[in-house]
C-alpha positions in Angstrom: 0.0 0.0 0.0 1.0 3.6 -0.6 -0.4 5.6 2.3 -0.4 9.4 2.7 -0.6 11.3 5.9 -1.3 14.8 7.0 2.0 15.0 9.0 2.0 18.7 10.1 1.7 17.8 13.8 4.4 15.2 13.5 6.9 18.0 12.5 5.5 20.9 14.5 3.9 19.8 17.7 6.0 18.6 20.6 3.2 16.9 22.6 -0.4 15.7 22.2 -1.3 15.5 18.5 2.4 15.6 17.6 3.1 12.5 19.7 0.1 10.7 18.1 1.3 11.5 14.6 4.9 10.5 15.2 3.9 7.3 17.0 1.5 6.3 14.3 3.9 6.9 11.4 6.9 5.3 13.1 4.9 2.3 14.3 3.6 1.6 10.8 7.0 2.0 9.3 8.7 -0.3 11.9 6.2 -3.2 11.7 5.0 -2.9 8.1 8.1 -1.6 6.2 6.9 -3.0 2.9 4.3 -0.2 2.6 5.3 3.2 1.3 4.5 6.2 3.5 4.1 9.7 2.1 4.1 12.6 4.6 2.5 16.0 3.7 3.6 18.9 5.9 3.6 22.7 5.4 7.0 22.8 7.2 9.8 20.5 8.2 11.3 20.8 11.6 13.7 17.9 12.2 14.2 18.7 15.9 10.9 17.0 16.7 10.7 14.3 14.0 14.0 12.5 13.9 14.9 10.3 10.9 12.0 11.6 8.8 14.3 11.1 5.8 13.1 7.4 5.7 9.7 8.6 4.4 8.6 10.4 1.3 8.0 14.0 2.5 6.1 16.5 0.5 6.0 20.2 1.5 5.4 23.6 -0.3 7.9 24.0 -3.2 6.9 27.3 -4.7 7.7 30.7 -3.2 3.9 31.5 -2.9 3.0 28.2 -1.1 6.0 28.6 1.2 4.5 32.0 2.3 0.9 30.8 2.7 1.7 27.4 4.3 -1.6 26.9 6.0 -3.5 27.5 2.7 -1.2 25.0 1.0 -2.1 22.4 3.6 -5.9 23.1 3.5 -6.4 23.6 -0.3 -3.5 22.3 -2.3 -2.9 18.8 -0.8 -6.0 17.3 -2.3 -4.8 18.1 -5.8 -1.6 16.1 -5.2 -3.2 12.9 -3.8 -4.0 11.3 -7.1 -0.7 12.5 -8.7 1.1 10.6 -5.9 -1.1 7.5 -6.8 -2.0 7.0 -3.1 -4.1 4.1 -2.1 -5.4 5.9 1.0 -4.9 9.1 2.9 -5.0 9.5 6.7 -5.7 12.9 8.4 -4.0 12.3 11.8 -5.3 15.4 13.6 -9.0 16.1 13.3 -9.1 17.3 9.7 -8.8 16.4 6.0 -7.7 18.7 3.2 -10.5 20.5 1.5 -11.7 18.9 -1.7 -10.6 15.4 -0.8 -14.2 14.1 -1.3 -13.8 15.0 -5.0 -10.8 12.8 -5.4 -10.9 9.0 -5.9 -8.6 8.5 -2.9 -10.3 6.8 0.2 -9.6 8.7 3.4 -9.4 8.2 7.1 -9.5 10.9 9.8 -8.6 10.5 13.4 -10.8 12.6 15.8 -9.1 13.0 19.1 -11.7 14.9 21.1 -14.5 17.5 20.8 -13.5 19.5 23.8 -14.1 22.8 21.8 -17.8 21.7 21.7 -18.0 20.5 25.3 -16.1 23.4 26.9 -16.4 26.3 24.4 -15.3 28.8 27.1 -11.8 27.4 26.9 -11.5 28.7 23.3 -11.7 31.9 21.4 -14.8 32.2 19.2 -12.8 32.3 16.0 -10.9 29.2 16.9 -14.1 27.3 17.8 -15.6 28.2 14.4 -12.5 27.0 12.6 -12.4 23.8 14.5 -16.1 23.2 14.0 -15.8 23.7 10.2 -12.8 21.4 9.9 -14.1 18.6 12.0 -17.6 18.7 10.4 -16.0 18.5 6.9 -13.7 15.7 7.9 -16.5 13.6 9.4 -18.5 14.1 6.3 -15.8 13.5 3.7 -13.9 10.6 5.4 -14.5 7.1 4.2 -13.9 6.0 7.8 -13.5 7.9 11.1 -11.1 6.8 13.9 -12.1 7.8 17.4 -9.3 7.4 20.0 -11.8 6.4 22.7 -15.4 5.4 23.1 -16.0 8.8 24.8 -14.9 10.5 21.6 -17.0 8.2 19.4 -20.1 9.1 21.5 -19.3 12.8 21.2 -18.9 12.6 17.4 -22.3 10.8 17.1 -23.9 13.4 19.5 -22.5 16.6 18.0 -22.2 15.7 14.3 -25.0 13.1 13.9 -22.5 10.6 12.3 -23.6 7.0 11.6 -22.0 4.9 14.4 -21.0 2.3 11.7 -18.7 4.9 10.1 -16.7 5.3 13.3 -14.1 2.8 14.6 -12.4 3.1 18.0 -8.7 2.5 17.8 -6.7 3.3 20.9 -3.5 5.2 20.2 0.0 3.7 20.7 2.8 4.7 23.1 6.3 5.2 21.9 8.3 2.0 22.4 10.9 3.9 24.6 8.4 3.8 27.5 8.5 0.0 27.5 12.3 0.0 27.7 13.8 -0.5 31.1 17.0 1.5 31.5 18.9 3.2 34.3 17.7 6.9 34.3 19.4 7.9 37.5 21.6 10.5 35.8 18.4 12.6 35.1 18.2 13.4 38.8 21.3 15.5 38.6 20.6 16.7 35.1 17.3 18.3 36.1 18.2 18.9 39.8 15.5 16.6 41.1 15.0 15.0 44.5 15.2 11.3 45.0 11.4 11.0 45.5 8.9 13.1 43.6 5.4 13.1 42.1 5.3 13.7 38.4 2.6 15.6 36.5 2.9 15.7 32.7 0.8 17.8 30.4 0.5 21.3 29.0 0.1 23.7 31.9 -3.5 24.8 31.2 -6.8 25.1 33.0 -8.3 21.9 31.4 -5.4 19.8 32.7 -6.2 21.0 36.2 -2.8 21.2 37.7 -4.0 23.6 40.4 -6.1 20.8 41.9 -2.9 18.8 42.4 -1.4 21.7 44.3 -4.5 22.1 46.4 -4.5 18.3 47.2 -0.8 18.5 48.2 -1.6 21.2 50.7 -4.9 19.7 51.9 -3.3 16.3 52.5 -0.2 17.8 54.0 1.9 15.8 51.5 5.5 16.7 51.7 6.8 14.9 48.6 8.1 17.1 45.9 5.9 17.7 42.7 7.5 18.0 39.3 5.4 19.6 36.5 6.5 18.8 33.0 4.7 20.7 30.2 4.5 23.8 28.1 3.5 26.8 30.2 0.5 29.0 29.4 -1.2 32.0 31.1 -2.7 29.4 33.6 0.8 29.0 35.0 0.3 32.3 36.8 -2.5 30.8 38.9 -0.2 27.9 40.0 2.6 30.3 40.8 0.3 32.5 42.9 -0.9 29.4 44.9 2.6 28.3 45.4 3.6 31.7 46.7 0.5 32.1 48.9 1.1 28.8 50.7 4.9 28.9 50.6 5.3 25.7 48.5 8.2 27.0 46.4 10.8 24.6 47.6 8.5 21.6 47.0 7.5 22.4 43.4 9.5 22.3 40.2 8.5 23.2 36.6 10.2 21.7 33.5 9.5 22.1 29.8 10.9 21.1 26.5 12.1 17.7 27.9 13.3 15.3 25.2 11.0 12.2 24.9 13.8 9.8 25.9 14.3 11.8 29.1 10.6 11.9 29.8 10.4 8.1 29.7 13.2 8.2 32.3 11.4 10.7 34.5 8.3 8.4 34.6 10.6 5.5 35.7 12.1 7.6 38.5 8.8 9.1 39.8 7.1 7.7 42.9 3.8 8.1 41.0 2.2 10.1 38.2 -0.8 12.4 38.7 -2.9 13.2 35.6 -6.3 14.7 36.6 -7.8 16.7 33.7 -11.4 18.1 33.9 -12.0 16.4 30.5 -9.9 14.3 28.1 -10.4 12.5 24.8 -7.9 9.9 25.8 -5.0 10.8 28.1 -1.7 9.5 26.7 0.4 10.3 29.9 -1.7 7.7 31.7 -0.4 4.9 29.4 3.1 6.4 29.2 3.2 6.2 33.0 2.0 2.6 33.1 4.4 1.4 30.4 7.2 2.9 32.4 6.3 1.1 35.6 5.0 4.3 37.3 1.7 4.0 39.2 -1.0 6.5 38.3 -3.7 8.7 39.9 -6.1 10.0 37.2 -9.6 11.5 36.9 -12.8 9.5 37.0 -14.4 11.6 34.3 -14.6 11.5 30.4 -12.4 9.0 28.7 -9.9 8.5 31.5 -11.5 5.5 33.3 -11.6 3.9 29.8 -8.0 4.7 29.2 -6.9 3.5 32.7 -8.6 0.2 32.2 -8.8 -0.5 35.9 -5.0 -0.1 36.3 -5.0 3.3 38.0 -6.5 4.9 41.1 -9.4 7.1 40.0 -10.5 10.3 41.7 -12.8 13.2 41.3 -10.6 15.9 39.7 -12.1 18.7 41.7 -12.1 17.0 45.1 -8.9 17.9 46.9 -9.3 15.5 49.7 -10.0 12.6 47.3 -7.0 13.4 45.2 -4.8 13.6 48.3 -6.1 10.3 49.6 -5.3 8.5 46.3 -1.8 10.0 46.3 -1.2 8.9 49.9 -2.2 5.4 49.1 0.5 5.1 46.5 3.1 6.9 48.6 2.5 5.0 51.8 1.2 1.5 51.0 3.8 -0.6 49.2 1.4 -3.4 48.5 -1.1 -1.1 46.7 1.8 0.6 44.9 3.2 -2.7 43.6 -0.3 -3.9 42.6 -0.9 -0.9 40.4 2.6 -1.0 38.9 1.9 -4.6 37.9 -1.6 -3.9 36.6 -0.3 -0.8 34.7 2.4 -2.7 32.9 0.0 -5.4 31.8 -2.6 -2.9 30.6 -0.1 -0.9 28.7 0.7 -3.8 26.4 -2.6 -3.1 24.7 -1.0 0.2 23.5 2.2 -1.2 22.2 3.1 0.0 18.7 3.1 -3.6 17.3 -0.5 -4.1 18.4 -1.6 -0.7 17.3 0.0 -0.9 13.8 -1.7 -4.3 13.1 -5.1 -2.7 13.9 -4.3 0.3 11.6 -3.2 -1.9 8.6 -6.3 -4.1 9.1 -8.5 -1.0 8.9 -6.8 0.4 5.8 -7.1 -3.0 4.1 -10.8 -3.4 4.9 -11.4 0.1 3.4 -9.6 -0.8 0.2 -11.3 -4.1 -0.1 
């Protein structure tokens, strides 16, 4: 098969959609190397997507298209699909190029979540309108829709009235580095970390709800250090104010732009991982934690119980005492801690790239047949 991908996020996004895109493309190449993979991207940034040279990469080649990169991605890619003689095209991040429905190329789109519909106040009106138009078109034009969780599938049906038969749930994969057991002790010195710490990974934003972790630490009188890893936003100011008001400065550390190989090591070193968003379409850090042998506390809302698969401690993301109680269980009870480490490693196997790539190739083949 010759398979095309909208690979913008693989080259330009360091987390979230970028991880999904890179993990998908790399897994397919590793386990099904006989296929040919063509990546369409408005820009190439090799810092995020290493060894991209092993793929066919198509990007703007004229001076005009290089200036108007977003327009090239939205309106010019469709015209190239048949020229490339693709068997199938996959939009990895909620959208398909305009006009793809007029081509003869079957298409798949992965929808990650519809948070902009559920929580519109988190987004600017212009952004909501753009997201709505793109997702609506993609759901209409796609031959098949991939939802990364049953929660997302239900939301697609509810908000866009899509036939359930058109949607297939395929859980995303985790980078193989999280399954590799290494000795990451050198990272403690590299990032000036204490021997024992709680890890919280994710963009520092209101929806990810890091402030509730700080409130739980204070409410539960938890003295273990907390390390936040993620891109800061304006929400960071709320965390810093809380830290200052309650004199938690020496207990809290912020890190960003951490290489993925180092992040896997931080999960292995952490006493536990806390990931408690208010809403999530999937929650990749939960599985990254489990694959690394790090026990997890996560939210009992949206897709997170589904993602956790009974292998994490669940809590109400806005109940400080409940969050603190779950953290204390994993910090203070070695039997419970070991139980969830074991459960997590076993559950994470369902998200190994080998398993994921087989499901993807099976889906592509069924569409083509």
